[in-house]
Backbone as numpy.savetxt, mean C-alpha at the origin, in Angstrom:
# Nx Ny Nz CAx CAy CAz Cx Cy Cz
13.12 -1.91 -9.61 12.90 -1.26 -8.34 14.14 -0.49 -7.94
13.95 0.56 -7.14 15.08 1.38 -6.71 16.03 0.63 -5.79
15.52 -0.23 -4.96 16.35 -0.99 -4.03 15.75 -2.37 -3.87
16.61 -3.39 -3.84 16.06 -4.74 -3.69 15.40 -4.96 -2.34
15.65 -4.09 -1.36 15.05 -4.32 -0.05 14.03 -3.24 0.32
13.27 -2.77 -0.68 12.22 -1.80 -0.38 10.85 -2.48 -0.45
10.55 -3.15 -1.54 9.26 -3.83 -1.69 9.48 -5.33 -1.84
8.62 -6.08 -1.18 8.62 -7.54 -1.30 7.17 -7.98 -1.35
6.93 -9.10 -2.00 5.60 -9.69 -1.95 5.36 -10.22 -0.54
4.11 -10.21 -0.08 3.82 -10.80 1.23 4.40 -12.20 1.33
5.00 -12.50 2.47 5.67 -13.77 2.66 5.65 -14.12 4.15
5.49 -15.39 4.44 5.41 -15.84 5.84 6.71 -15.57 6.61
7.82 -15.37 5.93 9.08 -15.12 6.63 9.07 -13.81 7.41
8.12 -12.93 7.10 8.03 -11.64 7.78 7.11 -11.68 9.00
6.65 -12.86 9.39 5.62 -12.97 10.44 5.99 -12.22 11.72
7.16 -12.45 12.27 7.53 -11.86 13.56 7.50 -10.33 13.52
8.10 -9.73 12.51 8.11 -8.27 12.46 6.75 -7.72 12.05
5.97 -8.49 11.28 4.61 -8.08 10.94 3.77 -8.01 12.21
3.90 -9.00 13.10 3.17 -9.00 14.37 3.53 -7.75 15.18
4.80 -7.42 15.24 5.23 -6.21 15.95 4.61 -4.96 15.33
4.58 -4.91 14.01 4.02 -3.75 13.33 2.52 -3.62 13.58
1.79 -4.72 13.53 0.35 -4.68 13.79 0.10 -4.13 15.19
0.90 -4.53 16.15 0.76 -4.02 17.51 1.05 -2.51 17.55
2.05 -2.07 16.80 2.36 -0.64 16.74 1.20 0.15 16.15
0.65 -0.32 15.05 -0.49 0.36 14.44 -1.64 0.46 15.46
-1.89 -0.62 16.19 -2.99 -0.63 17.16 -2.72 0.36 18.30
-1.51 0.37 18.83 -1.18 1.31 19.91 -1.28 2.75 19.45
-0.86 2.98 18.22 -0.85 4.33 17.65 -2.26 4.77 17.22
-3.13 3.79 16.98 -4.47 4.10 16.50 -4.52 4.49 15.04
-3.46 4.19 14.29 -3.42 4.57 12.88 -3.90 3.43 11.99
-4.35 3.80 10.80 -4.86 2.86 9.82 -3.72 2.12 9.13
-3.99 0.89 8.74 -3.03 0.10 7.98 -3.38 0.23 6.49
-3.27 1.46 5.97 -3.58 1.71 4.56 -2.70 0.85 3.67
-3.32 0.31 2.62 -2.58 -0.52 1.68 -2.40 -1.95 2.11
-3.03 -2.33 3.23 -2.81 -3.67 3.77 -3.61 -4.75 3.08
-4.79 -4.42 2.56 -5.65 -5.43 1.94 -6.27 -6.38 2.94
-6.29 -6.01 4.20 -6.76 -6.91 5.25 -8.22 -6.73 5.62
-9.03 -6.18 4.73 -10.43 -5.92 5.07 -11.22 -7.20 5.36
-10.77 -8.34 4.84 -11.47 -9.61 5.09 -11.03 -10.28 6.38
-10.09 -9.67 7.10 -9.50 -10.31 8.28 -9.52 -9.36 9.46
-9.46 -9.94 10.64 -9.24 -9.16 11.85 -7.75 -8.84 11.87
-7.37 -7.58 11.69 -5.95 -7.27 11.59 -5.17 -7.56 12.88
-5.87 -7.82 13.96 -5.18 -8.15 15.20 -5.05 -9.66 15.40
-5.57 -10.45 14.46 -5.41 -11.90 14.54 -4.04 -12.24 13.95
-3.07 -12.37 14.81 -1.69 -12.51 14.37 -1.15 -13.93 14.59
-2.04 -14.90 14.76 -1.60 -16.27 14.99 -0.73 -16.77 13.83
0.38 -17.39 14.19 1.30 -17.92 13.18 0.61 -18.91 12.25
-0.27 -19.77 12.78 -0.92 -20.78 11.94 -1.92 -20.17 10.96
-2.40 -18.97 11.26 -3.35 -18.28 10.39 -2.65 -17.42 9.35
-1.41 -17.06 9.61 -0.68 -16.12 8.76 -0.54 -16.57 7.31
-0.27 -17.85 7.01 -0.20 -18.26 5.59 -1.50 -17.99 4.83
-2.63 -18.07 5.51 -3.92 -17.77 4.87 -3.97 -16.31 4.43
-3.48 -15.42 5.28 -3.44 -13.99 4.95 -2.53 -13.76 3.76
-1.34 -14.34 3.80 -0.37 -14.16 2.72 -0.95 -14.65 1.40
-1.53 -15.84 1.38 -2.10 -16.38 0.14 -3.25 -15.52 -0.37
-4.08 -15.04 0.54 -5.20 -14.16 0.16 -4.67 -12.91 -0.56
-3.66 -12.28 0.01 -3.10 -11.07 -0.58 -2.48 -11.35 -1.95
-1.77 -12.44 -2.07 -1.15 -12.77 -3.36 -2.19 -13.06 -4.44
-3.29 -13.69 -4.08 -4.35 -13.99 -5.06 -5.02 -12.73 -5.59
-5.04 -11.67 -4.80 -5.73 -10.44 -5.21 -5.14 -9.82 -6.47
-3.87 -10.08 -6.73 -3.24 -9.54 -7.92 -3.36 -10.41 -9.15
-3.89 -11.60 -8.99 -4.02 -12.55 -10.09 -5.31 -12.27 -10.86
-5.23 -11.89 -12.13 -6.44 -11.61 -12.90 -7.41 -12.78 -12.98
-6.92 -14.00 -12.75 -7.80 -15.17 -12.78 -8.64 -15.29 -11.51
-8.30 -14.56 -10.48 -9.06 -14.59 -9.23 -10.35 -13.80 -9.41
-11.47 -14.42 -9.12 -12.76 -13.74 -9.20 -12.94 -12.94 -7.91
-13.19 -11.64 -8.07 -13.35 -10.75 -6.93 -14.79 -10.27 -6.84
-15.23 -9.89 -5.64 -16.56 -9.28 -5.53 -16.64 -8.05 -6.43
-17.84 -7.70 -6.86 -18.06 -6.62 -7.81 -17.51 -5.27 -7.42
-17.32 -5.00 -6.14 -16.84 -3.68 -5.72 -15.32 -3.60 -5.58
-14.61 -4.68 -5.90 -13.16 -4.70 -5.76 -12.47 -4.80 -7.11
-11.24 -4.32 -7.16 -10.41 -4.46 -8.34 -9.19 -5.28 -7.95
-8.57 -5.89 -8.93 -7.34 -6.63 -8.65 -6.28 -5.66 -8.13
-5.56 -6.10 -7.14 -4.53 -5.29 -6.51 -3.30 -6.14 -6.24
-2.15 -5.57 -6.54 -0.89 -6.21 -6.19 -0.47 -5.65 -4.84
-0.30 -6.55 -3.89 0.10 -6.13 -2.55 1.58 -6.35 -2.37
2.21 -5.35 -1.80 3.63 -5.40 -1.48 3.79 -5.03 -0.02
4.85 -5.54 0.56 5.22 -5.11 1.89 6.51 -4.32 1.77
6.52 -3.19 2.44 7.71 -2.37 2.52 8.61 -3.05 3.55
9.82 -3.36 3.15 10.70 -4.12 4.02 12.10 -3.50 4.08
12.75 -3.77 5.19 14.15 -3.42 5.39 14.85 -4.73 5.70
15.38 -5.37 4.67 15.93 -6.72 4.84 14.80 -7.67 5.19
14.86 -8.27 6.37 13.81 -9.19 6.80 12.81 -8.54 7.76
12.86 -7.21 7.88 11.93 -6.52 8.77 10.78 -5.91 7.97
9.56 -6.20 8.41 8.36 -5.60 7.84 8.30 -4.14 8.30
8.19 -3.22 7.33 8.16 -1.79 7.63 6.78 -1.20 7.34
6.05 -1.73 6.35 4.75 -1.17 6.02 4.11 -1.88 4.85
3.01 -1.28 4.40 2.18 -1.85 3.33 2.17 -0.93 2.11
2.01 -1.54 0.94 1.73 -0.78 -0.27 0.82 -1.62 -1.15
-0.29 -1.02 -1.56 -1.23 -1.67 -2.49 -1.18 -0.92 -3.81
-1.09 -1.68 -4.89 -1.14 -1.12 -6.24 -2.38 -1.69 -6.92
-3.38 -0.85 -7.06 -4.64 -1.29 -7.67 -4.51 -1.21 -9.18
-4.98 -2.25 -9.85 -4.80 -2.38 -11.29 -5.75 -1.49 -12.09
-6.82 -1.03 -11.48 -7.82 -0.20 -12.15 -8.50 0.65 -11.09
-9.34 1.58 -11.53 -10.06 2.45 -10.60 -11.57 2.23 -10.72
-12.22 2.06 -9.59 -13.68 2.11 -9.53 -14.05 3.58 -9.34
-15.33 3.88 -9.34 -15.77 5.26 -9.09 -15.26 5.75 -7.74
-15.34 4.89 -6.70 -14.89 5.29 -5.38 -13.38 5.51 -5.35
-12.61 4.60 -5.98 -11.16 4.76 -6.01 -10.77 6.03 -6.75
-11.50 6.38 -7.80 -11.22 7.61 -8.54 -11.44 8.83 -7.66
-12.44 8.79 -6.81 -12.74 9.92 -5.92 -11.81 9.98 -4.71
-11.57 8.82 -4.08 -10.92 8.84 -2.77 -9.72 7.93 -2.59
-9.69 6.77 -3.23 -8.68 5.77 -2.89 -7.43 5.78 -3.74
-7.58 5.98 -5.04 -6.44 5.99 -5.94 -5.93 4.62 -6.32
-4.88 4.62 -7.13 -4.22 3.38 -7.55 -3.31 2.83 -6.46
-2.69 3.73 -5.72 -1.67 3.31 -4.74 -2.08 3.79 -3.36
-2.03 2.86 -2.42 -2.23 3.19 -1.01 -1.07 2.62 -0.23
-0.63 3.34 0.79 0.52 2.87 1.56 0.44 3.36 3.00
1.15 2.67 3.86 1.33 3.12 5.23 2.62 2.51 5.77
3.22 3.22 6.68 4.47 2.79 7.31 4.21 2.65 8.80
4.73 1.58 9.39 4.53 1.35 10.83 5.08 2.55 11.61
4.43 2.89 12.71 4.78 4.11 13.44 6.27 4.27 13.77
6.94 3.22 14.19 8.35 3.35 14.59 9.30 3.60 13.42
8.82 3.45 12.19 9.69 3.62 11.02 9.29 4.83 10.16
8.38 5.64 10.68 7.97 6.83 9.93 9.06 7.89 9.97
9.00 8.80 9.00 9.94 9.92 8.87 11.37 9.45 8.60
11.47 8.30 7.95 12.79 7.76 7.57 12.89 7.57 6.06
11.90 8.04 5.30 11.94 7.96 3.85 11.39 6.67 3.25
10.85 5.78 4.08 10.35 4.50 3.56 9.19 4.66 2.59
8.26 5.52 2.91 7.10 5.69 2.03 7.53 6.21 0.66
8.43 7.17 0.63 8.90 7.70 -0.64 9.64 6.68 -1.47
10.50 5.88 -0.84 11.20 4.84 -1.57 10.23 3.78 -2.09
9.25 3.45 -1.27 8.28 2.44 -1.70 7.42 2.96 -2.85
7.00 4.22 -2.76 6.21 4.80 -3.85 7.02 4.78 -5.14
8.28 5.18 -5.08 9.13 5.16 -6.28 9.30 3.74 -6.82
9.48 2.78 -5.93 9.67 1.39 -6.35 8.41 0.78 -6.94
7.25 1.35 -6.62 5.99 0.81 -7.15 5.72 1.27 -8.59
6.36 2.33 -9.03 6.06 2.85 -10.37 6.45 1.89 -11.49
7.61 1.20 -11.44 7.87 0.19 -12.47 6.84 -0.94 -12.46
6.31 -1.27 -11.28 5.26 -2.28 -11.19 3.99 -1.77 -11.88
3.69 -0.50 -11.71 2.52 0.10 -12.38 2.72 0.08 -13.90
3.93 0.38 -14.33 4.24 0.36 -15.77 4.04 -1.06 -16.32
4.46 -2.06 -15.56 4.31 -3.46 -16.00 2.83 -3.83 -16.15
1.95 -3.15 -15.42 0.51 -3.38 -15.55 -0.09 -2.59 -16.72
0.71 -1.76 -17.37 0.22 -0.96 -18.50 -0.31 0.40 -18.09
-0.09 0.80 -16.85 -0.57 2.11 -16.40 0.41 3.20 -16.83
-0.11 4.28 -17.38 0.74 5.39 -17.80 0.82 6.48 -16.75
-0.17 6.51 -15.87 -0.16 7.42 -14.74 -0.98 6.79 -13.63
-0.67 7.16 -12.41 -1.38 6.60 -11.26 -1.92 7.73 -10.39
-3.06 7.45 -9.79 -3.68 8.39 -8.86 -3.30 7.97 -7.45
-2.82 8.93 -6.67 -2.48 8.69 -5.27 -3.18 9.77 -4.46
-3.84 9.37 -3.39 -4.60 10.33 -2.58 -4.11 10.31 -1.14
-4.44 11.38 -0.43 -4.17 11.42 1.01 -5.18 12.35 1.66
-5.35 12.18 2.95 -6.24 13.07 3.70 -5.68 14.49 3.63
-6.60 15.46 3.61 -6.20 16.87 3.56 -5.19 17.23 4.64
-5.34 16.65 5.82 -4.49 17.03 6.95 -3.27 16.11 7.14
-2.99 15.23 6.18 -1.86 14.31 6.32 -0.64 14.91 5.62
0.07 15.73 6.36 1.22 16.45 5.82 2.32 15.50 5.34
2.58 14.42 6.08 3.62 13.48 5.69 3.31 12.82 4.36
2.09 12.35 4.18 1.73 11.71 2.90 1.73 12.73 1.77
1.27 13.93 2.05 1.29 14.97 1.02 2.72 15.21 0.53
3.65 15.34 1.47 5.05 15.57 1.08 5.62 14.36 0.33
5.26 13.16 0.77 5.74 11.95 0.10 5.25 11.91 -1.34
3.95 12.17 -1.54 3.37 12.11 -2.88 3.96 13.20 -3.78
4.06 14.41 -3.26 4.63 15.49 -4.06 6.10 15.23 -4.37
6.84 14.69 -3.40 8.24 14.35 -3.62 8.42 13.23 -4.63
7.38 12.42 -4.79 7.41 11.32 -5.75 6.90 11.70 -7.12
6.71 13.00 -7.34 6.27 13.47 -8.66 4.78 13.71 -8.76
4.06 13.63 -7.66 2.62 13.84 -7.69 2.25 15.27 -8.06
1.35 15.39 -9.02 0.84 16.69 -9.45 -0.58 16.82 -8.91
-0.78 17.80 -8.05 -2.08 18.01 -7.41 -3.14 18.35 -8.45
-4.25 17.61 -8.41 -5.38 17.91 -9.30 -6.45 18.68 -8.55
-6.94 18.11 -7.44 -7.97 18.76 -6.66 -8.19 17.99 -5.36
-9.13 18.48 -4.58 -9.53 17.79 -3.35 -11.00 17.45 -3.45
-11.32 16.24 -3.00 -12.70 15.77 -3.02 -12.96 14.99 -1.73
-14.04 15.34 -1.07 -14.45 14.60 0.13 -13.31 14.46 1.14
-12.55 15.53 1.32 -11.47 15.53 2.30 -10.20 14.85 1.86
-10.11 14.49 0.58 -8.93 13.81 0.05 -8.24 14.69 -1.00
-6.94 14.84 -0.86 -6.13 15.49 -1.89 -5.83 14.44 -2.95
-5.98 14.81 -4.23 -5.79 13.87 -5.33 -4.62 14.30 -6.20
-3.68 13.39 -6.40 -2.47 13.64 -7.17 -2.32 12.59 -8.26
-1.81 13.02 -9.40 -1.47 12.09 -10.48 0.05 12.06 -10.62
0.57 10.86 -10.79 2.01 10.67 -11.02 2.17 9.97 -12.36
2.98 10.59 -13.23 3.31 9.95 -14.51 4.21 8.74 -14.23
3.90 7.64 -14.89 4.68 6.42 -14.71 5.78 6.39 -15.77
7.04 6.37 -15.33 8.15 6.40 -16.31 8.24 5.11 -17.11
């Protein structure tokens, strides 16, 4: 990884700053892309429930975990600055038809107060060795047509624009 404090596996030690980030996302009205929280109410931030969320996310990357037919194994990372939760990054191990069209291998988001500070770009770069470890030679990363920040992040990370489909710009990044 580019920096030891860019990506971390989900961990209960990040609970306090994760709660703050969830509140920021809610106030901002933005999506928590890359969070893997579709099975949970993202506003349920109870400390006693948090280990369940962490364990759920960690299991998603384990090939021995049986997933519903529409899901692929995904390694979830949290973008961190020391002990502060900054955002989410999901690295999907394979592509379904939908992921090929719209979702891609990598999804990410940065909490509103930490945007425009380079976190997404550093996290994207740090995820590429993880993709290589999964045997991926290139990864698909997508963003909404009107998401200028994500477009710049992906292009800055080596993304080569292929096309747009269903309102999503599609980029391929060679994995070093």
